[in-house]
Backbone atoms as SQL, in Angstrom:
CREATE TABLE atoms (id INTEGER PRIMARY KEY, chain TEXT, resi INTEGER, resn TEXT, atom TEXT, x REAL, y REAL, z REAL);
INSERT INTO atoms VALUES
  (1, 'A', 1, 'MET', 'N', 34.950, -60.002, 142.841),
  (2, 'A', 1, 'MET', 'CA', 33.944, -59.698, 141.793),
  (3, 'A', 1, 'MET', 'C', 34.496, -58.659, 140.833),
  (4, 'A', 2, 'ALA', 'N', 35.208, -57.633, 141.412),
  (5, 'A', 2, 'ALA', 'CA', 35.898, -56.597, 140.601),
  (6, 'A', 2, 'ALA', 'C', 36.814, -57.232, 139.462),
  (7, 'A', 3, 'ASP', 'N', 37.499, -58.199, 139.871),
  (8, 'A', 3, 'ASP', 'CA', 38.361, -59.002, 139.015),
  (9, 'A', 3, 'ASP', 'C', 37.784, -59.530, 137.870),
  (10, 'A', 4, 'THR', 'N', 36.614, -60.251, 138.106),
  (11, 'A', 4, 'THR', 'CA', 35.683, -60.701, 137.174),
  (12, 'A', 4, 'THR', 'C', 35.119, -59.707, 136.264),
  (13, 'A', 5, 'TYR', 'N', 34.713, -58.542, 136.733),
  (14, 'A', 5, 'TYR', 'CA', 34.198, -57.437, 135.949),
  (15, 'A', 5, 'TYR', 'C', 35.372, -56.992, 134.929),
  (16, 'A', 6, 'GLN', 'N', 36.538, -56.745, 135.467),
  (17, 'A', 6, 'GLN', 'CA', 37.554, -56.167, 134.765),
  (18, 'A', 6, 'GLN', 'C', 38.009, -57.189, 133.629),
  (19, 'A', 7, 'THR', 'N', 38.045, -58.501, 133.946),
  (20, 'A', 7, 'THR', 'CA', 38.311, -59.597, 132.963),
  (21, 'A', 7, 'THR', 'C', 37.236, -59.466, 131.798),
  (22, 'A', 8, 'ALA', 'N', 36.066, -59.425, 132.194),
  (23, 'A', 8, 'ALA', 'CA', 34.950, -59.552, 131.256),
  (24, 'A', 8, 'ALA', 'C', 35.019, -58.260, 130.320),
  (25, 'A', 9, 'LYS', 'N', 35.302, -57.136, 130.875),
  (26, 'A', 9, 'LYS', 'CA', 35.391, -55.863, 130.124),
  (27, 'A', 9, 'LYS', 'C', 36.580, -55.905, 129.160),
  (28, 'A', 10, 'ALA', 'N', 37.620, -56.492, 129.563),
  (29, 'A', 10, 'ALA', 'CA', 38.940, -56.527, 128.621),
  (30, 'A', 10, 'ALA', 'C', 38.613, -57.600, 127.569),
  (31, 'A', 11, 'ILE', 'N', 37.896, -58.624, 127.833),
  (32, 'A', 11, 'ILE', 'CA', 37.467, -59.592, 126.745),
  (33, 'A', 11, 'ILE', 'C', 36.559, -58.974, 125.742),
  (34, 'A', 12, 'ALA', 'N', 35.439, -58.150, 126.252),
  (35, 'A', 12, 'ALA', 'CA', 34.594, -57.634, 125.506),
  (36, 'A', 12, 'ALA', 'C', 35.288, -56.624, 124.642),
  (37, 'A', 13, 'HIS', 'N', 36.180, -55.786, 125.034),
  (38, 'A', 13, 'HIS', 'CA', 36.907, -54.868, 124.370),
  (39, 'A', 13, 'HIS', 'C', 37.668, -55.588, 123.263),
  (40, 'A', 14, 'HIS', 'N', 38.406, -56.582, 123.504),
  (41, 'A', 14, 'HIS', 'CA', 39.075, -57.536, 122.578),
  (42, 'A', 14, 'HIS', 'C', 38.332, -57.834, 121.420),
  (43, 'A', 15, 'VAL', 'N', 37.073, -58.347, 121.669),
  (44, 'A', 15, 'VAL', 'CA', 36.225, -58.797, 120.623),
  (45, 'A', 15, 'VAL', 'C', 35.788, -57.663, 119.805),
  (46, 'A', 16, 'ASP', 'N', 35.612, -56.439, 120.435),
  (47, 'A', 16, 'ASP', 'CA', 35.214, -55.261, 119.632),
  (48, 'A', 16, 'ASP', 'C', 36.243, -54.927, 118.669),
  (49, 'A', 17, 'LEU', 'N', 37.527, -54.953, 119.161),
  (50, 'A', 17, 'LEU', 'CA', 38.673, -54.642, 118.358),
  (51, 'A', 17, 'LEU', 'C', 38.854, -55.592, 117.151),
  (52, 'A', 18, 'VAL', 'N', 38.601, -56.841, 117.422),
  (53, 'A', 18, 'VAL', 'CA', 38.715, -57.888, 116.312),
  (54, 'A', 18, 'VAL', 'C', 37.544, -57.613, 115.228),
  (55, 'A', 19, 'VAL', 'N', 36.479, -57.297, 115.705),
  (56, 'A', 19, 'VAL', 'CA', 35.380, -57.086, 114.722),
  (57, 'A', 19, 'VAL', 'C', 35.745, -55.726, 113.963),
  (58, 'A', 20, 'ALA', 'N', 36.325, -54.725, 114.572),
  (59, 'A', 20, 'ALA', 'CA', 36.583, -53.509, 113.916),
  (60, 'A', 20, 'ALA', 'C', 37.692, -53.770, 112.863),
  (61, 'A', 21, 'HIS', 'N', 38.670, -54.436, 113.288),
  (62, 'A', 21, 'HIS', 'CA', 39.777, -54.740, 112.194),
  (63, 'A', 21, 'HIS', 'C', 39.358, -55.651, 111.133),
  (64, 'A', 22, 'LEU', 'N', 38.459, -56.536, 111.461),
  (65, 'A', 22, 'LEU', 'CA', 37.923, -57.470, 110.459),
  (66, 'A', 22, 'LEU', 'C', 36.919, -56.742, 109.486),
  (67, 'A', 23, 'ALA', 'N', 36.118, -55.796, 110.037),
  (68, 'A', 23, 'ALA', 'CA', 35.253, -55.109, 109.307),
  (69, 'A', 23, 'ALA', 'C', 35.851, -54.079, 108.130),
  (70, 'A', 24, 'LYS', 'N', 37.125, -53.880, 108.293),
  (71, 'A', 24, 'LYS', 'CA', 37.795, -53.154, 107.392),
  (72, 'A', 24, 'LYS', 'C', 37.942, -53.829, 105.944),
  (73, 'A', 25, 'ASN', 'N', 37.971, -55.246, 106.101),
  (74, 'A', 25, 'ASN', 'CA', 38.118, -56.034, 104.892),
  (75, 'A', 25, 'ASN', 'C', 36.950, -56.595, 104.378),
  (76, 'A', 26, 'ILE', 'N', 35.946, -56.750, 105.314),
  (77, 'A', 26, 'ILE', 'CA', 34.740, -57.528, 104.866),
  (78, 'A', 26, 'ILE', 'C', 33.401, -56.906, 105.353),
  (79, 'A', 27, 'GLY', 'N', 33.415, -55.788, 105.842),
  (80, 'A', 27, 'GLY', 'CA', 32.176, -55.068, 106.269),
  (81, 'A', 27, 'GLY', 'C', 31.830, -55.555, 107.596),
  (82, 'A', 28, 'LEU', 'N', 30.993, -54.585, 108.244),
  (83, 'A', 28, 'LEU', 'CA', 30.603, -54.729, 109.680),
  (84, 'A', 28, 'LEU', 'C', 29.860, -56.054, 109.916),
  (85, 'A', 29, 'GLU', 'N', 28.778, -56.088, 109.189),
  (86, 'A', 29, 'GLU', 'CA', 27.772, -57.241, 109.560),
  (87, 'A', 29, 'GLU', 'C', 28.487, -58.621, 109.423),
  (88, 'A', 30, 'PRO', 'N', 29.183, -58.838, 108.178),
  (89, 'A', 30, 'PRO', 'CA', 29.873, -60.097, 108.098),
  (90, 'A', 30, 'PRO', 'C', 30.950, -60.314, 109.065),
  (91, 'A', 31, 'ALA', 'N', 31.581, -59.105, 109.557),
  (92, 'A', 31, 'ALA', 'CA', 32.644, -59.288, 110.498),
  (93, 'A', 31, 'ALA', 'C', 32.061, -59.717, 111.945),
  (94, 'A', 32, 'ILE', 'N', 30.943, -59.116, 112.286),
  (95, 'A', 32, 'ILE', 'CA', 30.224, -59.538, 113.512),
  (96, 'A', 32, 'ILE', 'C', 29.942, -61.078, 113.386),
  (97, 'A', 33, 'MET', 'N', 29.433, -61.556, 112.310),
  (98, 'A', 33, 'MET', 'CA', 29.018, -62.908, 112.092),
  (99, 'A', 33, 'MET', 'C', 30.158, -63.840, 112.223),
  (100, 'A', 34, 'ARG', 'N', 31.137, -63.513, 111.530),
  (101, 'A', 34, 'ARG', 'CA', 32.373, -64.282, 111.485),
  (102, 'A', 34, 'ARG', 'C', 32.970, -64.368, 112.968),
  (103, 'A', 35, 'VAL', 'N', 32.983, -63.407, 113.662),
  (104, 'A', 35, 'VAL', 'CA', 33.528, -63.434, 115.014),
  (105, 'A', 35, 'VAL', 'C', 32.539, -64.328, 115.893),
  (106, 'A', 36, 'MET', 'N', 31.249, -64.023, 115.735),
  (107, 'A', 36, 'MET', 'CA', 30.440, -64.888, 116.665),
  (108, 'A', 36, 'MET', 'C', 30.427, -66.372, 116.260),
  (109, 'A', 37, 'ASP', 'N', 30.667, -66.767, 114.995),
  (110, 'A', 37, 'ASP', 'CA', 30.859, -68.087, 114.482),
  (111, 'A', 37, 'ASP', 'C', 32.124, -68.720, 115.019),
  (112, 'A', 38, 'ARG', 'N', 33.097, -67.803, 115.367),
  (113, 'A', 38, 'ARG', 'CA', 34.396, -68.390, 115.847),
  (114, 'A', 38, 'ARG', 'C', 34.615, -67.756, 117.237),
  (115, 'A', 39, 'LEU', 'N', 33.779, -67.558, 117.985),
  (116, 'A', 39, 'LEU', 'CA', 33.795, -66.833, 119.312),
  (117, 'A', 39, 'LEU', 'C', 34.774, -67.630, 120.222),
  (118, 'A', 40, 'GLN', 'N', 34.784, -68.868, 120.185),
  (119, 'A', 40, 'GLN', 'CA', 35.670, -69.667, 121.071),
  (120, 'A', 40, 'GLN', 'C', 37.117, -69.269, 120.893),
  (121, 'A', 41, 'ILE', 'N', 37.516, -69.287, 119.657),
  (122, 'A', 41, 'ILE', 'CA', 38.949, -68.951, 119.410),
  (123, 'A', 41, 'ILE', 'C', 39.254, -67.447, 119.693),
  (124, 'A', 42, 'VAL', 'N', 38.245, -66.663, 119.405),
  (125, 'A', 42, 'VAL', 'CA', 38.513, -65.051, 119.800),
  (126, 'A', 42, 'VAL', 'C', 38.579, -64.996, 121.244),
  (127, 'A', 43, 'LEU', 'N', 37.820, -65.631, 122.013),
  (128, 'A', 43, 'LEU', 'CA', 37.905, -65.499, 123.546),
  (129, 'A', 43, 'LEU', 'C', 39.088, -66.099, 123.908),
  (130, 'A', 44, 'GLN', 'N', 39.599, -67.253, 123.514),
  (131, 'A', 44, 'GLN', 'CA', 40.839, -67.795, 123.874),
  (132, 'A', 44, 'GLN', 'C', 41.960, -66.789, 123.529),
  (133, 'A', 45, 'ASP', 'N', 41.948, -66.255, 122.306),
  (134, 'A', 45, 'ASP', 'CA', 42.946, -65.284, 122.029),
  (135, 'A', 45, 'ASP', 'C', 43.008, -64.136, 122.995),
  (136, 'A', 46, 'ALA', 'N', 41.744, -63.600, 123.486),
  (137, 'A', 46, 'ALA', 'CA', 41.752, -62.526, 124.486),
  (138, 'A', 46, 'ALA', 'C', 42.399, -62.960, 125.589),
  (139, 'A', 47, 'LEU', 'N', 42.108, -64.078, 126.208),
  (140, 'A', 47, 'LEU', 'CA', 42.603, -64.576, 127.430),
  (141, 'A', 47, 'LEU', 'C', 44.104, -64.848, 127.363),
  (142, 'A', 48, 'ASP', 'N', 44.672, -65.148, 126.297),
  (143, 'A', 48, 'ASP', 'CA', 46.094, -65.513, 126.081),
  (144, 'A', 48, 'ASP', 'C', 46.862, -64.087, 125.716),
  (145, 'A', 49, 'GLY', 'N', 46.109, -62.907, 125.691),
  (146, 'A', 49, 'GLY', 'CA', 46.694, -61.620, 125.477),
  (147, 'A', 49, 'GLY', 'C', 47.050, -61.341, 123.957),
  (148, 'A', 50, 'GLY', 'N', 46.292, -62.051, 123.122),
  (149, 'A', 50, 'GLY', 'CA', 46.579, -61.825, 121.675),
  (150, 'A', 50, 'GLY', 'C', 46.314, -60.562, 121.082),
  (151, 'A', 51, 'ASP', 'N', 46.949, -60.227, 119.887),
  (152, 'A', 51, 'ASP', 'CA', 46.678, -58.988, 119.282),
  (153, 'A', 51, 'ASP', 'C', 45.344, -59.129, 118.368),
  (154, 'A', 52, 'PRO', 'N', 44.389, -58.165, 118.688),
  (155, 'A', 52, 'PRO', 'CA', 43.221, -58.318, 117.869),
  (156, 'A', 52, 'PRO', 'C', 43.372, -58.068, 116.321),
  (157, 'A', 53, 'ALA', 'N', 44.414, -57.282, 115.875),
  (158, 'A', 53, 'ALA', 'CA', 44.645, -57.283, 114.378),
  (159, 'A', 53, 'ALA', 'C', 45.030, -58.667, 113.876),
  (160, 'A', 54, 'ASP', 'N', 45.928, -59.350, 114.745),
  (161, 'A', 54, 'ASP', 'CA', 46.361, -60.590, 114.214),
  (162, 'A', 54, 'ASP', 'C', 45.167, -61.639, 114.189),
  (163, 'A', 55, 'MET', 'N', 44.249, -61.519, 115.206),
  (164, 'A', 55, 'MET', 'CA', 43.145, -62.421, 115.216),
  (165, 'A', 55, 'MET', 'C', 42.167, -62.122, 114.052),
  (166, 'A', 56, 'ALA', 'N', 42.108, -60.822, 113.652),
  (167, 'A', 56, 'ALA', 'CA', 41.189, -60.486, 112.414),
  (168, 'A', 56, 'ALA', 'C', 41.788, -61.014, 111.222),
  (169, 'A', 57, 'LEU', 'N', 43.173, -61.153, 111.137),
  (170, 'A', 57, 'LEU', 'CA', 43.811, -61.707, 109.898),
  (171, 'A', 57, 'LEU', 'C', 43.464, -63.044, 109.800),
  (172, 'A', 58, 'VAL', 'N', 43.405, -63.735, 111.060),
  (173, 'A', 58, 'VAL', 'CA', 43.136, -65.319, 110.989),
  (174, 'A', 58, 'VAL', 'C', 41.736, -65.489, 110.526),
  (175, 'A', 59, 'LEU', 'N', 40.758, -64.554, 110.893),
  (176, 'A', 59, 'LEU', 'CA', 39.455, -64.619, 110.575),
  (177, 'A', 59, 'LEU', 'C', 39.080, -64.261, 109.210),
  (178, 'A', 60, 'GLY', 'N', 39.854, -63.355, 108.693),
  (179, 'A', 60, 'GLY', 'CA', 39.492, -62.612, 107.397),
  (180, 'A', 60, 'GLY', 'C', 39.826, -63.429, 106.220),
  (181, 'A', 61, 'PRO', 'N', 39.504, -62.946, 105.008),
  (182, 'A', 61, 'PRO', 'CA', 39.699, -63.706, 103.828),
  (183, 'A', 61, 'PRO', 'C', 41.038, -64.190, 103.578),
  (184, 'A', 62, 'GLY', 'N', 41.137, -65.511, 103.421),
  (185, 'A', 62, 'GLY', 'CA', 42.380, -66.124, 103.253),
  (186, 'A', 62, 'GLY', 'C', 43.001, -66.675, 104.576),
  (187, 'A', 63, 'GLY', 'N', 42.399, -66.291, 105.658),
  (188, 'A', 63, 'GLY', 'CA', 42.875, -66.690, 107.049),
  (189, 'A', 63, 'GLY', 'C', 42.480, -68.149, 107.231),
  (190, 'A', 64, 'THR', 'N', 43.167, -68.812, 108.220),
  (191, 'A', 64, 'THR', 'CA', 42.955, -70.161, 108.434),
  (192, 'A', 64, 'THR', 'C', 41.572, -70.533, 108.929),
  (193, 'A', 65, 'GLU', 'N', 41.010, -69.682, 109.772),
  (194, 'A', 65, 'GLU', 'CA', 39.670, -69.878, 110.349),
  (195, 'A', 65, 'GLU', 'C', 38.618, -69.524, 109.347),
  (196, 'A', 66, 'ALA', 'N', 38.964, -68.590, 108.409),
  (197, 'A', 66, 'ALA', 'CA', 37.780, -68.363, 107.528),
  (198, 'A', 66, 'ALA', 'C', 37.512, -69.511, 106.493),
  (199, 'A', 67, 'LYS', 'N', 38.412, -70.529, 106.436),
  (200, 'A', 67, 'LYS', 'CA', 38.330, -71.753, 105.569),
  (201, 'A', 67, 'LYS', 'C', 37.542, -72.741, 106.197),
  (202, 'A', 68, 'LEU', 'N', 37.282, -72.716, 107.572),
  (203, 'A', 68, 'LEU', 'CA', 36.851, -73.890, 108.189),
  (204, 'A', 68, 'LEU', 'C', 35.347, -74.173, 107.920),
  (205, 'A', 69, 'LYS', 'N', 34.628, -73.243, 107.480),
  (206, 'A', 69, 'LYS', 'CA', 33.052, -73.486, 107.414),
  (207, 'A', 69, 'LYS', 'C', 32.833, -74.347, 106.294);
């Protein structure tokens, strides 16, 4: 059970960091909505040990995931 908690905590922290990095470019509320819309890839990135700043670039203006909507 402790492993599951630590994993969930690490994933939540990753998501928070992606939002924080993305908010610098597009604002907090749009960043939250963008991350929630693309939550599957953000979670996969967290599990793969990705860099939150890199994920924010992918989700941000001009990024590949920002164009999919």
